[in-house]
C-alpha positions as CSV (number, residue, x, y, z in Angstrom):
1,M,0.0,0.0,0.0
2,I,1.1,3.6,-0.7
3,F,0.6,5.6,2.5
4,I,0.8,9.4,2.3
5,T,0.4,12.2,4.9
6,A,0.5,15.8,3.8
7,K,0.2,19.1,5.6
8,F,-1.7,21.9,3.9
9,P,-1.1,25.4,5.2
10,V,-4.3,27.2,4.2
11,K,-4.5,31.0,4.1
12,P,-6.3,32.2,7.2
13,E,-9.1,33.8,5.3
14,H,-9.9,30.4,3.7
15,A,-9.2,28.0,6.6
16,D,-12.9,27.6,7.7
17,A,-14.0,27.0,4.1
18,W,-11.2,24.5,3.2
19,P,-13.5,21.4,3.6
20,R,-15.9,23.0,1.0
21,I,-13.0,24.2,-1.2
22,S,-11.4,20.7,-1.3
23,K,-14.7,18.8,-1.5
24,A,-14.8,18.0,-5.2
25,F,-11.2,16.7,-5.1
26,T,-12.0,14.7,-2.0
27,V,-15.1,13.1,-3.3
28,A,-13.5,12.2,-6.7
29,T,-10.4,10.8,-5.0
30,R,-12.5,8.6,-2.6
31,A,-14.3,7.2,-5.6
32,E,-11.1,6.0,-7.2
33,E,-10.9,2.2,-7.4
34,G,-7.5,2.0,-5.8
35,C,-8.1,4.6,-3.0
36,L,-8.2,3.0,0.4
37,W,-8.8,6.2,2.3
38,F,-8.5,10.0,1.9
39,D,-9.2,11.8,5.2
40,W,-8.7,15.4,6.2
41,S,-8.2,16.6,9.8
42,R,-7.7,20.1,11.0
43,S,-4.6,20.6,13.2
44,L,-5.2,21.2,16.9
45,D,-2.1,23.4,17.1
46,D,-2.6,25.5,13.9
47,P,-6.2,26.2,12.8
48,N,-4.9,27.2,9.4
49,E,-3.3,23.8,8.8
50,Y,-5.1,20.7,7.5
51,V,-3.6,17.3,7.5
52,L,-4.4,14.8,4.8
53,V,-4.0,11.1,5.4
54,E,-4.4,9.0,2.3
55,A,-3.6,5.5,1.1
56,F,-3.7,3.7,-2.2
57,R,-3.8,0.0,-2.9
58,D,-0.4,0.1,-4.7
59,G,1.9,2.2,-6.9
60,E,-0.4,1.7,-9.9
61,A,-3.3,3.1,-8.0
62,G,-1.2,6.0,-6.8
63,G,-0.1,6.7,-10.3
64,A,-3.7,6.6,-11.5
65,H,-4.5,9.1,-8.8
66,V,-1.8,11.6,-9.8
67,G,-2.7,11.1,-13.5
68,S,-6.5,11.7,-12.9
69,E,-8.4,14.7,-14.2
70,H,-9.5,15.7,-10.7
71,F,-5.9,15.7,-9.5
72,K,-4.9,18.0,-12.4
73,A,-7.9,20.2,-11.5
74,A,-6.8,20.3,-7.9
75,Q,-3.3,21.4,-9.1
76,R,-4.9,24.3,-10.8
77,E,-7.6,25.2,-8.3
78,L,-6.2,24.6,-4.8
79,P,-2.9,26.6,-4.7
80,P,-4.5,30.0,-4.6
81,Y,-6.0,29.1,-1.2
82,L,-2.7,27.9,0.2
83,A,-0.2,30.0,2.2
84,A,2.7,27.7,1.2
85,T,3.5,24.5,-0.7
86,P,2.1,21.5,1.2
87,R,4.7,19.1,2.9
88,I,4.4,15.4,2.4
89,V,5.6,12.1,3.7
90,N,5.0,9.3,1.2
91,F,6.1,5.6,1.6
92,E,5.1,2.1,0.7
93,V,4.2,-0.3,3.5
94,D,3.6,-4.0,3.3
95,Q,0.0,-4.1,4.5
96,D,-3.4,-3.3,3.1
97,G,-5.1,-1.4,5.9
98,W,-4.9,-0.2,9.5
99,S,-3.4,-2.3,12.3
100,E,-4.4,-2.1,15.9
101,L,-2.4,0.1,18.2
102,G,-1.6,-2.7,20.7
103,E,-0.2,-0.3,23.3
104,L,-3.7,1.2,23.8
105,R,-5.7,-2.0,23.4
106,V,-9.3,-1.7,24.4
107,D,-11.0,-4.9,25.6
């Protein structure tokens, strides 16, 4: 699985609207066959930062995502709302979903 986490610094005047601004991109990405998840969270420390956690089945699915029309549209449409270039961590892991956090197991 390709696992990606990205931090999006949104301009303060657009931070509250970011879920609406990014909605078309989010909906289209979640509909991709190889998308396992695509989830936004707002930072607790910086209300102008959104964190995107996403995963794709494999490199082929990740490539299809980057080559999609909705990704190209996001490249054109989202940057005007950003305060800086998003930062990303991207790696391949040998699993296909979430594992339990054993140190905080709930019985």
